[in-house]
N, C-alpha and C positions, 0 to 999 in steps of 0.2 A: 517340395511338393505342396508346403501349406500356401506358399506363394500363388501357385498354379490353381489350387482351389478358391483362394480368395480371388485371383482375376476373374477365373470363370464365374463364380458366384456374383462379383462385383457387376459384370455384365447383366445378369439376371437380376439382381437386387436393384439396379437402376429401371430396368424394364417392369419390374413388379411395383416398384414405387411410382411409377408413372401411370400404373393402372391400379395401384391400390382401391381405389374408389369402388372397384368392382367386387367387392367382396361380397355384399350381402343385396337381398332387396330384387325384384321383378325389372325395376328399371335400369339397375346395374347389370344383370343378367344379360338384358337386350344389348347394352352396350358393350358389353365384354363378347358378346355374338358378333356385332359390327366389327370389332377390333380382329377377332378370328375371322371373320368372313373377308375382312382386308387383306390379312397375312396368307389367305388361302388363294392364292393368285390364279390359279386354274380352278377354282370352284368344286373340286372332287370332294369336298368335306372332310379334308384332312390336310394339315401343316407338314410338309415334307423339310428335309434338312436344309435344301436348298433355298425354300421359300421362308424358313425362318431365317435364314442369313442374309436374305434379302432385306426383310422386313428390319432386322436389326440395323443394319447399313442405312435405311430410310430414317429410322428412328436416330441417327447418329451414332450408333454404337456398332464399333467393330467386333464382328463376330468370326473367328477362324473356321475352316470346313470342321477340323478336329473337334473345336469347342462345341460347334452345332450337332455334330453327330453323336458328341456326349451326354448334350442336353435331350434330344431326342430320346435316345437309349436308355437314358434315364428316367424320363418321365413317359413312354411309352409303356402303358401296363397291358397292353393286349400283345405286344410283341412282333406288330406289323412295320415297325420302322417308321411310323407317321404317326402325327399327334391329332388323333381327334379332339371335338370340341371339350367333352369330359375330362381328357388327360392334358389340355391346354388351361382350362379353368382352373384344374388341381394345382397345376404349375404355379399359375399367377396368384390364386389364393395362397401357395404355400400350405397347402393342407396335408402335410406329409404326418401330422398327428392321425388321420383319418387311416392310413394302411396298418395292416396289421404285423405284429412283430415279425411274422414270416416274410411277409412283404418287404418290410424295410430290411431284412438281412437280404432276401433275395437282391434287391437294389444295390444294397452296399456290396456285395459280391460281385454283382457287375461290373461296379466302377471299380473294384480291387482288380479286376481280370483285365481291365484295359491298362494297368500299369506294369503289369508283369508279362514276362516271357513265356510264348506257349509250352516249352520244355520247364518250367520252374512254378513252385507254387510260393512264391515269395518276391516281394519288390527288392530288386537288387540296384546298385548304383546304375549298373548299366541299362538296366530296363526303365529306371526313372529318368535317366538322361536322355533315352529315345522317346519317351512319351512328351517329355518337356519339349524336344525337338519338334515334335508333332505340333504341339501346342504354340510353337513360334518364341519358346524361350531358351537361348543357348545358355549351358551350363556344364562346367569341366565336371570330371568323374569327382574329384575332391569336393565340389558344391556338393553333388547329390549324397556324396556320404555323410555329409555334416548336417543335410536335411533328414536324411533317414537316422543318424545318432540322435536327433532331438526326439524321436519316437520310438526307438529301438529299446523297447524296455528289458529284453533279456541280454543285450549288449553282443547280438551274433553278427552284427553288420548288415542285416538285411529287415523287412517289415513284413511279418507274418499278417494274415487277415484279421487277426485279434489287434494287432497292433495298429494296421491301418484304421479298423472301425474305432477304436480308441482316439486315435487322431482326429476322427472326420467328425466325432462327437465333442471335441472340444470348442 
């Protein structure tokens, strides 16, 4: 799981590093708006999952459909499935510190839910394997058990939300 998180973060880290000069100042905001406009291929004022994926490919970064969906879902503050400029700017600036504790917990819970099966309330080796396959990583059940064991604080073989949150904060 840590590898998947790193892989997803790595793609975004590279993009954010390329755009890191956009953090402050009016000129930099205009430049960030220009990048946003470029990524907004259909000019509707929002970046869709598909537009995000195509933009990454243009920048030389590979982003799977599932990764693009995860990024948009985690960055989409208003829940419309798209990134408006403010959401995009916050993603690039990495200003997660601006979120309230409630917003941070909600985002963490959304991420957690992506790794669990509908009928479960924890991440199991099987649900982890399924999500990793969606992200393009083939892992065995044993691999998934080992990944879970690294963060399984109570040794029950699964990851609860609290254990997942602890893992993500490391």
